[in-house]
C-alpha positions in Angstrom: -11.4 1.7 10.3 -9.8 -1.7 10.7 -11.5 -4.7 8.9 -10.4 -8.3 8.7 -10.2 -9.9 5.3 -11.0 -13.6 4.9 -7.6 -14.8 3.7 -7.5 -18.1 5.5 -9.9 -19.9 3.1 -8.0 -18.5 0.2 -4.7 -19.9 1.5 -6.3 -23.2 2.4 -7.9 -23.6 -1.0 -4.5 -23.4 -2.6 -3.5 -26.6 -0.8 -6.5 -28.4 -2.2 -4.6 -28.6 -5.5 -2.0 -31.4 -5.8 1.6 -30.1 -5.3 3.0 -29.0 -8.7 2.8 -26.4 -11.3 -1.0 -26.1 -11.3 -1.0 -25.3 -7.6 1.7 -22.7 -8.1 -0.4 -21.1 -10.9 -3.4 -21.0 -8.5 -1.2 -19.3 -5.9 0.0 -16.6 -8.4 -3.6 -16.1 -9.6 -4.8 -15.5 -6.0 -1.7 -13.3 -5.2 -2.1 -11.0 -8.2 -5.7 -11.5 -9.5 -4.3 -11.6 -13.0 -2.5 -8.3 -12.7 1.2 -7.3 -12.4 0.7 -6.3 -8.8 0.3 -8.0 -5.4 -3.5 -7.9 -4.7 -3.5 -10.2 -1.7 -0.6 -10.1 0.8 0.1 -13.8 0.9 3.7 -13.7 -0.2 4.8 -15.3 3.0 2.8 -18.4 2.2 4.6 -21.5 0.9 2.5 -22.5 -2.2 4.4 -25.8 -2.4 3.9 -26.6 1.3 3.1 -30.1 2.5 0.3 -31.4 4.7 1.5 -29.5 7.8 0.7 -26.2 6.1 -2.9 -27.2 5.4 -3.2 -28.5 9.0 -2.0 -25.2 10.3 -4.6 -23.3 8.4 -7.2 -25.8 9.5 -6.2 -25.1 13.1 -6.7 -21.4 12.7 -10.0 -21.8 11.0 -11.2 -24.2 13.7 -10.3 -21.5 16.3 -12.3 -18.9 14.4 -9.1 -16.9 14.1 -10.5 -14.2 11.8 -13.4 -13.6 14.3 -10.8 -13.4 17.1 -8.9 -10.9 14.9 -12.0 -8.8 14.6 -12.5 -8.8 18.4 -8.8 -7.8 18.8 -9.1 -5.0 16.3 -12.2 -3.7 18.0 -10.4 -3.8 21.3 -7.4 -2.0 19.8 -9.6 0.8 18.3 -11.4 1.2 21.6 -8.1 1.8 23.4 -5.9 3.6 20.9 -6.1 6.5 18.6 -7.4 5.7 15.1 -4.7 4.6 12.6 -6.7 4.8 9.4 -8.4 2.4 7.1 -6.6 -0.9 6.8 -7.4 -4.5 6.0 -6.0 -7.1 8.4 -5.0 -10.4 6.9 -3.8 -13.5 8.7 -1.1 -15.3 6.8 0.6 -18.7 7.6 4.3 -18.8 6.8 6.1 -22.2 6.5 9.2 -22.5 8.7 8.8 -26.2 9.6 9.9 -29.5 8.0 12.3 -27.8 5.6 9.8 -25.1 4.7 10.9 -22.3 2.5 10.8 -19.6 5.1 13.7 -18.6 7.5 11.5 -17.7 10.5 13.8 -15.1 12.0 14.8 -13.3 8.8 11.2 -13.2 7.7 10.0 -12.0 11.1 12.5 -9.2 11.6 11.6 -7.8 8.2 7.9 -8.1 8.9 8.1 -6.4 12.3 10.3 -3.5 11.3 9.7 -2.9 7.6 5.9 -2.6 7.0 6.0 0.3 4.5 5.1 -1.7 1.4 2.1 -3.5 2.9 0.8 -0.3 4.6 1.0 1.5 1.3 -1.3 -1.1 -0.1 -3.7 -0.7 2.8 -2.8 -4.0 4.5 -1.7 -5.1 7.9 -0.7 -8.7 7.9 -0.4 -10.9 11.0 2.0 -13.8 10.6 1.7 -17.3 12.0 4.4 -19.9 11.6 3.9 -23.6 11.0 6.6 -24.4 13.5 4.5 -22.9 16.3 1.6 -25.3 15.6 1.7 -28.2 18.1 -0.8 -29.7 20.5 -3.2 -26.9 21.6 -1.0 -24.1 20.2 -1.7 -21.6 19.0 -4.6 -20.9 21.3 -7.3 -18.3 20.9 -5.4 -16.1 23.3 -2.2 -16.5 21.1 -4.2 -15.3 18.1 -5.6 -12.3 19.9 -2.2 -11.4 21.3 -0.4 -11.7 17.9 -3.0 -9.5 16.3 -2.8 -6.9 19.1 1.0 -6.8 19.0 1.0 -6.4 15.2 -1.5 -3.5 15.4 0.6 -1.8 18.1 3.7 -2.1 15.9 1.9 -0.7 12.9 0.4 2.2 15.0 3.9 3.1 16.3 5.3 3.0 12.8 2.5 5.2 11.4 2.8 7.7 14.2 6.6 7.8 14.7 8.1 6.3 11.6 10.7 3.6 11.3 13.3 2.8 14.0 16.9 2.0 13.2 18.9 1.3 16.4 18.8 -1.7 18.6 17.6 0.5 21.5 14.7 1.9 19.6 13.7 -1.5 18.1 13.7 -3.1 21.6 11.6 -0.3 23.0 9.0 -0.6 20.2 8.9 -4.4 20.5 8.6 -4.3 24.3 5.7 -1.8 24.1 3.9 -3.9 21.5 4.3 -7.1 23.4 3.3 -5.5 26.7 0.2 -3.9 25.1 -0.8 -7.4 23.7 -0.4 -9.0 27.1 2.4 -11.3 25.9 4.5 -13.2 28.5 7.1 -14.8 26.3 10.0 -14.8 25.7 10.9 -14.8 29.4 14.1 -15.6 31.4 14.9 -15.5 35.0 16.3 -12.3 36.5 19.9 -13.5 36.4 19.7 -14.4 32.7 18.1 -11.1 31.8 20.9 -9.3 33.7 23.5 -11.2 31.8 21.8 -10.5 28.4 21.5 -6.8 29.2 25.2 -6.6 29.9 26.1 -8.3 26.7 23.9 -6.2 24.4 24.7 -2.9 26.1 27.6 -2.1 23.8 25.3 -2.6 20.8 22.3 -0.5 21.8 23.0 2.3 19.4 24.1 0.1 16.5 22.3 0.1 13.2 24.4 -2.7 11.7 21.9 -5.4 10.7 24.0 -8.4 11.6 24.5 -7.1 15.2 20.9 -6.1 15.5 19.8 -9.6 14.4 22.3 -11.3 16.7 21.2 -9.3 19.7 17.5 -9.8 19.1 17.5 -13.5 18.1 20.5 -15.0 19.9 23.4 -17.2 18.9 21.6 -20.1 17.2 19.8 -17.9 14.8 22.8 -15.7 14.2 25.2 -18.6 13.4 22.6 -20.2 11.1 22.7 -17.1 8.8 26.4 -16.4 9.2 26.3 -13.6 11.8 28.4 -13.2 14.9 27.5 -15.1 18.1 27.5 -13.0 21.3 26.8 -15.7 23.9 23.0 -15.1 23.8 20.1 -17.4 24.2 17.1 -17.6 21.8 15.3 -14.3 21.3 17.5 -12.6 23.9 16.9 -9.0 22.9 13.1 -9.5 22.8 13.1 -11.0 26.3 14.9 -8.0 27.7 12.6 -5.7 25.8 9.6 -7.4 27.3 11.1 -7.3 30.8 11.9 -3.6 30.5 8.4 -2.9 29.2 
């Protein structure tokens, strides 16, 4: 059975402390509950985050994001085979205003390497401070992110990890399609061009090439990987188009 843990208030409470050592100690205490193990899966949180981190959590709490996650989990369980007993936790990672998270490196690990958190009985859904602006994220965004994450984890539990670009794209396309996502999206000509450029790499397992194909030139060059003439999130856009 899937249950939703109330992690948003825990994360928000950490920011009630002034920035400094005491706040960091509070974060570690929540993370470990005084043990040598991770008890709550909030490692993606920036304990030294500034006001925008607290504002992002406030936005999710105003939306009733954990109730939305419960609704999404119920929908998932009604449509898919059971995946076991897991706690779902919503976690805000800080990739904005010089935050301490590289969004793309964090995201690719979170999407494709869930073994550690699943072993602890957790499924975390990540939200990034850089995505909070105006009326975003919306309630639909929250539901979609939860559904996509659950679809990824279900595929991992049933079929195991994927290694090639081809298999990663297929898994991501299926997850995004199941969740009703419509982004990233490009026009047909751009998708055709992307598909031609990544075709020679579909069977690669080399991380730098995988990353460059999935995230595009800007992200690749930022972390020192080769540019391939690709726009932002190119591989994910083709994966969604194919799905």
